[in-house]
Structures are given as structure tokens and as C-alpha cells.
C-alpha positions as semicolon CSV with decimal commas, in nm:
position;residue;x (nm);y (nm);z (nm)
1;M;-3,884;19,518;-2,207
2;S;-3,753;19,453;-2,533
3;L;-4,034;19,489;-2,827
4;R;-4,110;19,161;-2,982
5;A;-4,089;19,150;-3,400
6;E;-4,218;18,890;-3,640
7;I;-3,999;18,877;-3,987
8;I;-4,222;18,746;-4,281
9;S;-4,058;18,596;-4,626
10;I;-4,331;18,646;-4,854
11;G;-4,259;18,421;-5,217
12;D;-4,333;18,062;-5,372
13;E;-3,993;18,066;-5,474
14;L;-3,877;17,991;-5,087
15;T;-4,167;17,797;-4,958
16;S;-4,058;17,598;-5,261
17;G;-3,676;17,572;-5,142
18;Q;-3,589;17,710;-5,467
19;R;-3,452;18,063;-5,327
20;L;-3,269;18,104;-4,953
21;D;-3,419;18,347;-4,767
22;T;-3,153;18,583;-4,695
23;N;-3,409;18,905;-4,595
24;S;-3,503;18,771;-4,280
25;R;-3,150;18,706;-4,110
26;W;-3,019;19,086;-4,209
27;L;-3,356;19,197;-4,075
28;S;-3,322;19,017;-3,761
29;E;-2,945;19,111;-3,728
30;R;-3,058;19,493;-3,750
31;I;-3,324;19,562;-3,526
32;G;-3,130;19,325;-3,316
33;D;-2,864;19,605;-3,283
34;L;-3,170;19,817;-3,219
35;G;-3,268;19,607;-2,934
36;V;-3,573;19,456;-3,066
37;K;-3,606;19,101;-3,072
38;T;-3,758;18,890;-3,328
39;V;-3,946;18,615;-3,209
40;F;-4,120;18,487;-3,501
41;H;-3,956;18,406;-3,872
42;T;-4,270;18,306;-4,133
43;T;-4,237;18,193;-4,440
44;V;-4,568;18,208;-4,695
45;G;-4,657;18,172;-5,067
46;D;-4,830;18,359;-5,309
47;T;-5,182;18,291;-5,174
48;L;-5,394;18,577;-5,081
49;T;-5,575;18,394;-4,814
50;D;-5,236;18,297;-4,662
51;N;-5,066;18,627;-4,659
52;I;-5,381;18,760;-4,471
53;D;-5,384;18,490;-4,231
54;A;-4,977;18,572;-4,185
55;F;-5,019;18,924;-4,103
56;R;-5,292;18,888;-3,932
57;T;-5,141;18,618;-3,670
58;A;-4,830;18,840;-3,636
59;T;-4,942;19,149;-3,515
60;R;-5,127;18,973;-3,271
61;R;-4,831;18,831;-3,112
62;A;-4,575;19,093;-3,249
63;D;-4,507;19,482;-3,169
64;I;-4,362;19,534;-3,533
65;V;-4,376;19,286;-3,863
66;I;-4,146;19,359;-4,140
67;A;-4,247;19,179;-4,420
68;S;-4,027;19,140;-4,780
69;G;-4,174;19,058;-5,110
70;G;-4,504;19,050;-5,284
71;L;-4,450;19,456;-5,387
72;G;-4,406;19,389;-5,757
73;P;-4,677;19,491;-6,025
74;T;-4,785;19,100;-6,108
75;A;-5,053;18,923;-6,013
76;D;-4,839;18,729;-5,818
77;D;-4,722;19,035;-5,546
78;L;-5,004;19,010;-5,326
79;T;-4,868;19,208;-4,993
80;R;-5,105;19,545;-5,063
81;E;-5,368;19,383;-5,089
82;A;-5,328;19,072;-4,832
83;I;-5,268;19,398;-4,551
84;S;-5,585;19,582;-4,725
85;K;-5,793;19,285;-4,673
86;A;-5,657;19,191;-4,334
87;F;-5,721;19,529;-4,186
88;D;-6,038;19,643;-4,348
89;A;-5,801;19,955;-4,498
90;P;-5,889;20,010;-4,869
91;L;-5,602;20,033;-5,163
92;E;-5,638;20,414;-5,275
93;M;-5,420;20,602;-5,497
94;R;-5,119;20,792;-5,402
95;Q;-5,004;21,067;-5,682
96;E;-4,683;21,080;-5,489
97;A;-4,594;20,737;-5,556
98;M;-4,720;20,772;-5,878
99;D;-4,534;20,989;-5,967
100;H;-4,174;20,828;-5,897
101;I;-4,242;20,531;-6,062
102;V;-4,326;20,685;-6,399
103;S;-4,007;20,901;-6,326
104;L;-3,820;20,581;-6,284
105;F;-3,976;20,455;-6,648
106;A;-3,868;20,791;-6,779
107;R;-3,483;20,770;-6,650
108;R;-3,487;20,450;-6,783
109;Q;-3,640;20,612;-7,130
110;R;-3,883;20,271;-7,129
111;P;-4,234;20,308;-7,151
112;M;-4,407;20,251;-6,849
113;P;-4,619;19,928;-6,861
114;E;-5,023;19,981;-6,707
115;R;-4,982;19,724;-6,483
116;N;-4,702;19,892;-6,285
117;Q;-4,990;20,132;-6,187
118;V;-5,106;19,900;-5,905
119;Q;-4,767;19,942;-5,675
120;A;-4,860;20,394;-5,629
121;M;-5,182;20,192;-5,459
122;F;-5,148;20,213;-5,078
123;P;-5,402;20,054;-4,755
124;M;-5,616;20,360;-4,634
125;G;-5,375;20,532;-4,384
126;S;-5,047;20,395;-4,437
127;R;-4,742;20,610;-4,513
128;I;-4,488;20,578;-4,796
129;I;-4,132;20,423;-4,760
130;D;-3,910;20,572;-5,066
131;N;-3,749;20,309;-5,276
132;P;-3,537;20,548;-5,457
133;H;-3,394;20,313;-5,710
134;G;-3,693;20,061;-5,743
135;T;-4,074;20,103;-5,847
136;A;-4,155;19,923;-5,520
137;P;-4,262;20,168;-5,296
138;G;-4,289;20,042;-4,907
139;I;-4,540;20,007;-4,688
140;D;-4,596;20,153;-4,333
141;L;-4,902;20,087;-4,162
142;S;-4,998;20,095;-3,742
143;V;-5,285;19,866;-3,653
144;N;-5,409;19,715;-3,372
145;A;-5,481;19,375;-3,338
146;A;-5,643;19,163;-3,095
147;G;-5,670;19,512;-2,833
148;K;-5,271;19,604;-2,897
149;G;-5,119;19,816;-3,131
150;S;-4,893;19,671;-3,406
151;R;-4,682;19,858;-3,671
152;I;-4,640;19,701;-4,030
153;F;-4,321;19,751;-4,242
154;A;-4,380;19,630;-4,595
155;L;-4,032;19,632;-4,810
156;P;-4,005;19,499;-5,162
157;G;-3,793;19,141;-5,146
158;V;-3,493;19,243;-5,339
159;P;-3,243;19,224;-5,102
160;A;-3,047;19,575;-5,270
161;E;-3,370;19,752;-5,204
162;M;-3,511;19,615;-4,920
163;M;-3,143;19,688;-4,751
164;E;-3,175;20,042;-4,858
165;M;-3,505;20,134;-4,774
166;Y;-3,439;19,930;-4,399
167;R;-3,149;20,205;-4,380
168;E;-3,268;20,555;-4,473
169;T;-3,633;20,479;-4,330
170;V;-3,753;20,176;-4,127
171;E;-3,455;20,225;-3,894
172;K;-3,463;20,657;-3,832
173;R;-3,862;20,573;-3,780
174;L;-3,805;20,273;-3,540
175;V;-3,567;20,512;-3,311
176;D;-3,752;20,823;-3,370
177;E;-4,151;20,720;-3,338
178;L;-4,145;20,378;-3,148
179;G;-3,846;20,459;-2,954
180;V;-3,631;20,184;-2,997
181;G;-3,254;20,196;-2,973
182;R;-3,171;20,305;-2,633
183;Q;-3,111;19,951;-2,573
184;R;-2,956;19,634;-2,775
185;W;-2,867;19,296;-2,726
186;Y;-2,520;19,222;-2,645
187;Y;-2,390;18,804;-2,672
188;Y;-2,111;18,696;-2,500
189;S;-2,066;18,303;-2,526
190;L;-1,867;17,967;-2,361
191;K;-1,744;17,703;-2,513
192;V;-1,790;17,379;-2,394
193;F;-1,639;17,013;-2,495
194;G;-1,684;16,662;-2,290
195;I;-2,007;16,670;-2,158
196;G;-2,362;16,632;-2,347
197;E;-2,605;16,880;-2,397
198;S;-2,840;16,773;-2,201
199;D;-2,608;16,660;-1,853
200;V;-2,470;17,082;-1,956
201;E;-2,844;17,146;-1,878
202;K;-2,865;16,927;-1,562
203;R;-2,559;17,072;-1,410
204;L;-2,658;17,432;-1,526
205;P;-3,069;17,429;-1,421
206;D;-3,084;17,777;-1,267
207;L;-2,920;17,937;-1,579
208;I;-3,107;17,803;-1,810
209;H;-3,469;17,952;-1,781
210;R;-3,606;18,162;-2,085
211;D;-3,741;18,463;-1,823
212;R;-3,398;18,489;-1,677
213;D;-3,172;18,808;-1,740
214;P;-2,908;18,755;-1,846
215;L;-3,065;18,459;-2,053
216;V;-2,840;18,140;-2,096
217;G;-2,899;17,940;-2,437
218;I;-2,749;17,590;-2,572
219;T;-2,646;17,500;-2,920
220;V;-2,402;17,229;-3,018
221;S;-2,200;17,243;-3,293
222;K;-2,003;16,948;-3,458
223;A;-2,008;16,829;-3,116
224;T;-1,911;17,164;-2,975
225;I;-2,123;17,358;-2,703
226;T;-2,201;17,689;-2,734
227;L;-2,361;17,831;-2,404
228;R;-2,457;18,206;-2,518
229;I;-2,563;18,475;-2,298
230;A;-2,747;18,718;-2,377
231;A;-2,883;19,093;-2,242
232;L;-3,047;19,383;-2,334
233;C;-2,832;19,685;-2,192
234;E;-2,756;20,037;-2,269
235;S;-2,368;19,960;-2,334
236;E;-2,105;19,721;-2,383
237;T;-2,003;19,785;-1,971
238;E;-2,359;19,736;-1,865
239;F;-2,315;19,370;-2,013
240;Q;-2,047;19,313;-1,886
241;S;-2,102;19,379;-1,563
242;K;-2,456;19,215;-1,541
243;I;-2,311;18,850;-1,701
244;I;-2,051;18,894;-1,444
245;P;-2,221;18,667;-1,218
246;T;-2,320;18,423;-1,460
247;V;-1,974;18,349;-1,670
248;N;-1,851;18,249;-1,302
249;A;-2,189;18,024;-1,219
250;I;-2,139;17,841;-1,511
251;R;-1,711;17,791;-1,471
252;D;-1,728;17,690;-1,169
253;E;-1,967;17,420;-1,207
254;L;-1,824;17,308;-1,546
255;G;-1,462;17,378;-1,478
256;P;-1,202;17,252;-1,744
257;L;-1,483;17,135;-1,956
258;V;-1,467;17,515;-2,061
259;F;-1,253;17,531;-2,317
260;G;-1,308;17,913;-2,430
261;E;-1,524;18,180;-2,527
262;G;-1,655;18,391;-2,844
263;E;-1,612;18,204;-3,157
264;M;-1,292;17,984;-3,066
265;D;-1,303;17,611;-3,100
266;I;-1,062;17,371;-2,947
267;D;-0,834;17,318;-3,196
268;E;-0,737;17,685;-3,121
269;A;-0,778;17,693;-2,745
270;T;-0,528;17,341;-2,776
271;D;-0,322;17,634;-3,001
272;Q;-0,262;17,871;-2,776
273;L;-0,205;17,670;-2,455
274;L;0,140;17,456;-2,711
275;R;0,227;17,827;-2,801
276;Q;0,221;18,007;-2,423
277;R;0,437;17,745;-2,311
278;G;0,678;17,764;-2,607
279;L;0,607;17,337;-2,673
280;R;0,648;17,191;-2,996
281;L;0,396;16,947;-3,091
282;G;0,440;16,587;-3,258
283;V;0,127;16,377;-3,423
284;I;0,049;16,014;-3,512
285;E;-0,293;15,934;-3,664
286;V;-0,378;15,581;-3,751
287;G;-0,683;15,521;-3,991
288;A;-0,891;15,733;-4,211
289;G;-0,724;16,109;-4,238
290;A;-0,584;16,332;-4,020
291;W;-0,799;16,508;-3,849
292;I;-0,598;16,660;-3,562
293;Q;-0,343;16,752;-3,798
294;Q;-0,492;16,920;-4,049
295;S;-0,669;17,091;-3,796
296;L;-0,396;17,220;-3,640
297;A;-0,190;17,265;-3,986
298;R;-0,518;17,518;-4,080
299;L;-0,444;17,746;-3,749
300;A;-0,035;17,747;-3,878
301;D;-0,106;17,829;-4,220
302;D;-0,291;18,113;-4,119
303;R;-0,068;18,301;-3,948
304;E;0,267;18,149;-4,122
305;S;0,244;18,059;-4,474
306;S;0,598;17,866;-4,463
307;I;0,479;17,631;-4,230
308;Q;0,517;17,253;-4,305
309;A;0,276;17,115;-4,076
310;A;0,061;16,998;-4,363
311;Q;0,298;16,778;-4,515
312;W;0,230;16,421;-4,311
313;Y;0,598;16,359;-4,411
314;P;0,940;16,351;-4,174
315;S;1,111;16,493;-4,530
316;M;0,884;16,763;-4,521
317;V;0,894;16,884;-4,141
318;S;1,029;17,251;-4,041
319;L;1,192;17,166;-3,693
320;E;1,160;17,513;-3,651
321;K;0,764;17,581;-3,669
322;A;0,495;17,468;-3,447
323;Y;0,398;17,106;-3,504
324;S;0,593;16,808;-3,631
325;T;0,354;16,590;-3,792
326;K;0,404;16,222;-3,972
327;S;0,180;15,953;-4,116
328;I;0,227;15,625;-3,950
329;S;0,182;15,323;-4,207
330;K;0,130;14,922;-4,165
331;E;0,460;14,861;-4,113
332;E;0,533;15,131;-3,827
333;R;0,311;14,964;-3,615
334;G;0,475;14,684;-3,478
335;S;0,394;14,486;-3,177
336;G;0,726;14,584;-2,969
337;T;0,628;14,675;-2,610
338;H;0,751;15,052;-2,485
339;E;0,967;15,052;-2,108
340;S;0,856;15,362;-2,016
341;L;0,463;15,264;-1,959
342;D;0,400;15,396;-1,611
343;S;0,121;15,115;-1,502
344;D;0,099;14,778;-1,349
345;K;-0,188;14,677;-1,555
346;P;-0,172;14,519;-1,857
347;V;-0,143;14,800;-2,155
348;S;-0,358;14,645;-2,482
349;D;-0,130;14,632;-2,785
350;T;-0,311;14,938;-2,954
351;E;-0,147;15,153;-2,653
352;R;0,156;14,974;-2,649
353;Q;0,165;15,085;-3,044
354;L;0,128;15,401;-2,997
355;A;0,362;15,447;-2,716
356;Q;0,661;15,309;-2,910
357;A;0,510;15,528;-3,240
358;A;0,502;15,836;-3,042
359;Q;0,828;15,795;-2,807
360;T;1,004;15,716;-3,152
361;M;0,913;16,044;-3,286
362;L;0,968;16,218;-2,983
363;A;1,320;16,142;-2,961
364;E;1,393;16,182;-3,389
365;Y;1,321;16,515;-3,380
366;G;1,370;16,626;-3,061
367;L;0,989;16,740;-2,966
368;D;0,819;16,846;-2,642
369;L;0,528;16,601;-2,647
370;C;0,400;16,402;-2,948
371;L;0,005;16,274;-2,931
372;A;-0,049;15,975;-3,143
373;A;-0,445;15,861;-3,147
374;C;-0,592;15,535;-3,331
375;T;-0,836;15,421;-3,488
376;Y;-1,010;15,654;-3,724
377;P;-1,291;15,416;-3,874
378;S;-1,283;15,432;-4,278
379;W;-1,579;15,627;-4,427
380;S;-1,772;15,360;-4,578
381;T;-1,782;15,205;-4,246
382;V;-1,984;15,515;-4,118
383;R;-2,190;15,551;-4,407
384;D;-2,312;15,222;-4,391
385;S;-2,386;15,147;-4,023
386;K;-2,739;15,128;-3,988
387;S;-2,727;15,303;-3,648
388;L;-2,530;15,524;-3,477
389;P;-2,176;15,486;-3,542
390;F;-1,909;15,449;-3,270
391;S;-1,508;15,425;-3,285
392;D;-1,339;15,286;-2,987
393;F;-1,090;15,585;-2,967
394;T;-0,744;15,506;-2,818
395;M;-0,465;15,772;-2,794
396;A;-0,123;15,811;-2,645
397;L;0,060;16,131;-2,529
398;A;0,426;16,125;-2,474
399;R;0,615;16,394;-2,350
400;A;0,992;16,401;-2,313
401;G;1,126;16,284;-1,920
402;K;0,746;16,180;-1,840
403;P;0,540;15,844;-1,874
404;T;0,349;15,812;-2,147
405;Q;-0,011;15,857;-2,089
406;Y;-0,339;15,717;-2,232
407;T;-0,700;15,703;-2,287
408;T;-0,912;15,516;-2,414
409;T;-1,319;15,594;-2,521
410;S;-1,567;15,500;-2,722
411;L;-1,739;15,808;-2,880
412;G;-2,100;15,805;-3,138
413;A;-2,229;16,000;-3,308
414;H;-2,395;16,114;-3,674
415;P;-2,178;16,005;-3,958
416;D;-2,156;16,432;-4,018
417;V;-2,076;16,450;-3,660
418;L;-1,832;16,158;-3,597
419;Y;-1,513;16,229;-3,715
420;H;-1,497;16,564;-3,562
421;R;-1,589;16,475;-3,251
422;L;-1,322;16,202;-3,264
423;L;-1,062;16,477;-3,349
424;K;-1,214;16,732;-3,087
425;A;-1,157;16,407;-2,817
426;G;-0,775;16,388;-2,909
427;L;-0,737;16,761;-2,890
428;N;-0,918;16,761;-2,556
429;F;-0,751;16,488;-2,405
430;L;-0,371;16,670;-2,520
431;R;-0,564;16,985;-2,356
432;L;-0,651;16,842;-2,030
433;E;-0,317;16,666;-1,987
434;L;-0,114;17,013;-2,057
435;L;-0,368;17,222;-1,791
436;Q;-0,289;16,989;-1,492
437;D;0,120;17,077;-1,553
438;A;0,010;17,382;-1,496
């Protein structure tokens, strides 16, 4: 079973939002590599009673407590006093620590302020964590809280000093004295688009239980759902073997809604399909922005600095590259019909216009496919919406020698997410059509 840890970050500059707490993230990642699970992050200001409460609470619910900050020489540095009072461990002078502080000032050719002597005071029973390049040694104290043992490591808030002290001393003590490191947390992610977060949970009820091994968590970012599978294992091989049934269950239930793994997003998944099949794509987008074009162009630019895909005009198209793109003007959005519409039901003017533009680009540039999308709402419309903004998004896919395919969907999201959702809806429409051709 994994040991539980709590990370405490100390300082008014953190609770006030004036400074970002990066120490907690770094420490959580490092101890996670040793198989220690961080279950709480606590941020507390420079008030003695609050610090005492924070340490007492942390030791009651965690096996390991790592604190950063509050070990300086000034009146608002309260960590050593808080630990002392919280666990009835009177402060005592450690000559070893004092000698280090004195020598540090001597090397810097500066007189040591009398106030710095407080940094050589340690709670009774604690051990010193050396700070090679700073005047604030760390504190290592084992305590018994609520009938259980807990280990406190208090480190300075200066990131460079904290990181060095963790690597050189704390990590070694965790491994050698607490026996961590034989197992570690491993992670594997599946990416999903085209379904809501709550719908995913409904379809995978037996996989989301928090006491399950392996664990499956759900997160959402810019309309992409990530299913993160986690397990405590001794090796990558053991982990990969353990998660096979879970991965298969997710893929069996969600099918093509799963588009990738790891850090992949849907633009990369679509790009991969196009390149695997040697298909050249044209893109037409109507309205505010050209989100699909920009997304694919960025991927292409990462590989091919000479690609012209980011230029949205015919004169800038390079047909030797993977993507040809074009902006469609109002004049080009005529109301003409297209004879290859494959439907007996009436087709809207929007679909006819998109089909005509897509077929024109397909023929003009000798492309394999052309994706046309309409219409991105203006940013002012999205921004000023009094409720959750929605957009009717129509897409047409023209392919050489095949009927034009259409889809229209009404998509809603927070203003900061709506365009990402529309972009991914367009790419997902293309991706699913390509999968059907396989």
C-alpha cells in the first residue's frame, strides 16, 4: 500500500496570490516517482496558530509531511516554532548548524546578523537537513499523532535550496528509512471526444470507483476528455500488463470516441490518419477565425518549416505538402446548388454553399479531400452572450469520386472553450469519416 503524503507551503505571499506555489507540484512529482501518493496540498500564511493547526492536521492524516517555507531568520518565519509547539518539542541550539551558518557568512565576507542564530534552533528530537548553499537548515522530525506515526520534513521555500536538499537528503531518507521506492506510480492516458464527462462516467461505472486498482480518473481540458489510468507497480512491464483489461474495457465501450493516447490531441490524431493514407486536405472555414487551418498548420510547421499551410490564400498554397488551405470570402459563398448531393431530402443553403466551395477547391487543386466548416460566431457575440453560448456548426466533406457528406450540430461551451469545441468537432467529423473508409 502506498504511503500518504501532505505538502504544506508556507507564506503570506502564497495565500495572497502574489506568488505562485511551484514547490508543491515539484515535491508531489518527486515523491510520486517513489510510490508515495500526495493526498493533500495545504497553503498557510505566516500566522503561528494557523501553522500549528496545519502541522497537527497534516500529521493526523498523512504518513509523510513535507513543508517548504518559514525557515528564515525574520519574525514572520514561524515553521520551527510551529513544529515545536505543535508537538511539545522545545527548541534547542545545535552547534553543528550554527557553525555552518557562521562559516557561510564568513565565506561571503559579511558579518552574521544576530537574528540568524534562530536558524540553528531545532525542535528536540529532530535531525538536521543540511543546506549546502543557504543559511536555513531543514528539520526532520518523527512524531506520533492520533496514535499513528508521521514523518515531518521542513525545507526552505527558496526553490533551488529546497530541491537540492530534497535530492541530497530527504529522498535518501525516504528510501533508506521508510522503505519507499520499491514501487512507483505509473500512468497511461486515453483521449476521448464527442461525449460529455458525465456520459463517460455513466458508460464506465465500474471503472471509476476510487478504491479500484488500477485507478481511472476523468479530466477535461478544452473539450477533450482524458481518462488517466494509474497503478502502483514495481516496473513498467508490470504496469502495462495490469492495465490491459481496463484499457480494453474502455475501448470496447467507447469505440471510436477514443481517438488517441498520451499527450495526443484530436488534431494530431487526424493528422496521423491523413499522413498514413497519403491524403492531401483542403480546408475552408467561414466566420471568426480559421481554427482548423491554424491547428493543422502548427503541426505541419513543427515538421516542415517550408510548408505554406498557415497561409490561407491560393497563391500561397504548396501542393507538395500535406495541407492546402483557403479562406472563403463572402463573394465566394454563392447560393448555387451542387449536383452531387447524395440525399432525397432538401439541403439547406448553408450545406449547398459549403458543398460548392469544397468541390471547387477539390477540383482546382487536385486534392483528395476538402473539409468546409460554417460558421464560427464572432468573438463579440460569444463574449457578450448572457447564457452559455451555442453555435450551429455545419460541416461538409468533399472527396474525389464520392458523395459529399454533411453534418450539423449545435455546440455550447464557456466562451473560452467554445472555439476549441468547434475546431475539434470539425476534425472529429473528418476523423470519423476517414475511419469509415478503412
